[in-house]
C-alpha positions in Angstrom: 117.6 -117.3 -95.6 115.7 -117.5 -92.3 118.7 -116.1 -90.5 118.9 -113.2 -92.9 115.2 -112.4 -92.6 115.5 -112.5 -88.8 118.5 -110.1 -88.9 116.6 -107.7 -91.1 113.5 -107.8 -88.9 115.4 -107.4 -85.6 117.5 -104.5 -86.9 114.3 -102.9 -88.4 112.6 -102.7 -85.1 115.7 -101.5 -83.3 116.2 -98.6 -85.7 112.4 -98.0 -86.0 112.3 -97.6 -82.2 115.3 -95.2 -82.3 113.6 -93.1 -84.9 110.2 -93.0 -83.3 111.5 -92.2 -79.8 114.1 -89.6 -80.9 112.6 -87.7 -83.9 110.2 -85.0 -82.9 108.9 -85.0 -79.3 109.5 -88.8 -79.1 110.2 -90.3 -75.7 112.5 -87.7 -74.4 114.8 -88.8 -71.7 113.3 -92.3 -71.7 114.3 -93.0 -75.2 117.3 -95.2 -74.2 115.0 -97.4 -72.1 112.7 -98.0 -75.1 115.7 -98.6 -77.4 117.3 -101.1 -75.1 114.0 -102.8 -74.5 113.4 -103.1 -78.2 116.8 -104.7 -78.7 116.2 -107.0 -75.8 112.9 -108.4 -77.1 114.2 -108.8 -80.6 117.2 -110.7 -79.3 114.9 -113.0 -77.4 112.7 -113.4 -80.5 115.5 -114.2 -82.9 118.3 -115.5 -80.9 117.5 -119.2 -81.6 117.3 -118.5 -85.4 120.2 -116.2 -86.3 122.0 -115.5 -83.0 120.3 -112.1 -83.0 123.2 -109.9 -83.9 121.3 -106.9 -85.5 124.6 -105.1 -85.7 127.5 -105.5 -88.2 130.0 -104.8 -85.4 128.5 -107.7 -83.4 128.6 -109.9 -86.4 132.3 -109.1 -86.9 133.0 -109.8 -83.2 131.2 -113.1 -83.3 132.9 -114.1 -86.5 136.4 -113.3 -85.1 135.5 -115.3 -82.0 134.7 -118.3 -84.3 130.9 -118.5 -83.8 129.7 -117.1 -87.1 130.4 -118.9 -90.4 132.4 -116.8 -92.9 129.7 -117.5 -95.5 127.1 -115.7 -93.4 129.1 -112.5 -92.5 128.2 -110.6 -95.7 124.6 -111.8 -95.7 124.1 -110.8 -92.0 125.6 -107.3 -92.6 123.6 -106.7 -95.7 120.4 -107.8 -94.0 121.1 -105.6 -91.0 121.7 -102.5 -93.2 118.7 -103.2 -95.2 116.6 -103.4 -92.1 118.0 -100.1 -90.9 117.3 -98.4 -94.2 113.7 -99.7 -94.3 113.1 -98.5 -90.7 114.5 -95.1 -91.4 112.3 -94.7 -94.5 109.2 -95.7 -92.5 110.1 -93.2 -89.7 110.6 -90.4 -92.3 107.1 -91.2 -93.6 105.4 -91.4 -90.2 107.1 -88.2 -89.0 107.0 -86.3 -92.3 107.3 -82.6 -91.6 109.0 -82.9 -88.3 112.1 -80.7 -88.2 115.2 -82.8 -87.4 118.4 -81.3 -86.1 121.4 -83.4 -86.7 123.9 -84.1 -83.9 127.3 -82.5 -84.1 129.6 -84.7 -82.0 133.2 -83.7 -81.2 135.3 -86.2 -83.1 137.7 -87.3 -80.4 135.1 -87.8 -77.6 132.7 -89.4 -80.0 135.3 -91.9 -81.2 136.2 -92.8 -77.6 132.6 -93.1 -76.4 131.6 -95.2 -79.4 134.6 -97.5 -79.0 134.1 -98.0 -75.3 130.4 -98.9 -75.4 130.6 -100.9 -78.6 133.4 -102.9 -76.9 131.2 -103.4 -73.9 128.3 -104.5 -76.1 130.2 -107.0 -78.2 132.1 -108.3 -75.1 128.7 -108.9 -73.3 127.3 -110.6 -76.4 130.3 -113.0 -76.6 130.1 -113.8 -72.9 126.3 -114.3 -72.6 125.5 -115.7 -76.0 128.6 -117.7 -77.2 130.4 -118.9 -74.1 130.2 -122.4 -72.7 129.9 -121.1 -69.2 126.7 -119.4 -69.9 125.2 -121.9 -72.4 121.5 -122.2 -72.1 121.0 -119.1 -70.0 117.7 -117.2 -70.0 119.1 -113.7 -69.4 121.2 -113.1 -72.6 118.6 -110.8 -74.2 118.3 -108.7 -71.0 122.0 -108.3 -70.7 122.5 -107.3 -74.3 119.6 -104.8 -74.3 120.6 -103.3 -71.0 124.2 -102.8 -72.3 122.8 -100.6 -75.1 120.4 -98.8 -72.8 123.3 -98.1 -70.4 125.5 -96.8 -73.2 122.8 -94.6 -74.6 122.1 -93.0 -71.2 125.9 -92.7 -70.5 127.3 -91.3 -73.7 124.2 -90.5 -75.9 125.0 -86.8 -75.4 128.6 -87.3 -76.5 128.4 -89.5 -79.6 124.7 -90.1 -80.1 125.0 -93.6 -78.5 125.0 -95.5 -81.8 127.3 -98.6 -81.1 126.1 -100.1 -84.4 127.1 -99.3 -88.0 123.6 -100.2 -89.3 122.1 -97.8 -86.8 124.6 -95.2 -88.1 123.2 -95.6 -91.6 119.6 -95.4 -90.3 120.1 -92.2 -88.3 122.0 -90.6 -91.2 119.0 -91.3 -93.5 116.6 -89.9 -90.9 118.7 -86.7 -90.6 119.6 -87.3 -87.0 123.3 -87.4 -87.9 125.1 -85.8 -90.9 126.6 -88.3 -93.4 129.9 -86.7 -92.8 129.9 -88.2 -89.3 129.3 -91.8 -90.4 133.1 -92.6 -90.5 133.2 -92.1 -86.7 130.8 -94.9 -86.1 132.2 -97.2 -88.7 135.8 -96.9 -87.4 135.1 -96.9 -83.7 132.5 -99.6 -83.8 134.4 -102.1 -86.0 137.6 -101.5 -84.1 135.8 -102.0 -80.8 134.3 -105.3 -82.0 137.7 -106.6 -83.0 139.2 -105.6 -79.7 136.3 -107.3 -77.8 136.8 -110.5 -79.7 140.5 -110.5 -78.9 139.8 -109.7 -75.3 137.3 -112.5 -75.0 139.7 -115.0 -76.4 142.4 -113.8 -74.0 140.2 -114.1 -70.9 138.4 -117.3 -72.0 141.0 -119.5 -73.6 139.2 -122.6 -72.4 136.3 -121.8 -74.7 136.4 -124.0 -77.7 135.7 -122.6 -81.2 133.0 -125.1 -81.8 129.8 -123.4 -83.1 127.2 -122.7 -80.4 124.5 -120.1 -80.5 121.2 -119.6 -78.7 
């Protein structure tokens, strides 16, 4: 249960930061920095408890890589989505009355952008938080948070810079993205996670499947 609560809390603050920095005046061009930093600190806070996935796509990738027990997959994803929903509702309350214009991404470019940076995110997670070669490092949270920040700066104006199915649910509730767009994030992000896990296994065959997490 501690793992699931940690996943809920971490995802909550990630989505809460997204909402507060994007809805209304927010943080403007600096929003990706705040969002990446929020993920970074939550990863450092919860990494030793749950592995700090905060993202169903990351959970899928870590599971396929052999570092997440099958019995935990559903619980992690439910907790992550619950955290995203709660965060979205709090943002809507705090920013009541603020007019929100949903993004209208072009399907093809959005799919490619989401796939590429979700792949990058999951590949980074697998390498800094599950690989024997980086075991015990102190930079894993920074690497993960900065990957999301980089992606948000790079393709935020193309896809919204979501890279996370739970975030996709959260921004849909907040009105930042139309519900009709959510399939883009689900398809691209989960496919990217699977591709990242397969790539990790291909480039790191010496890594055993024995469970290891921060």
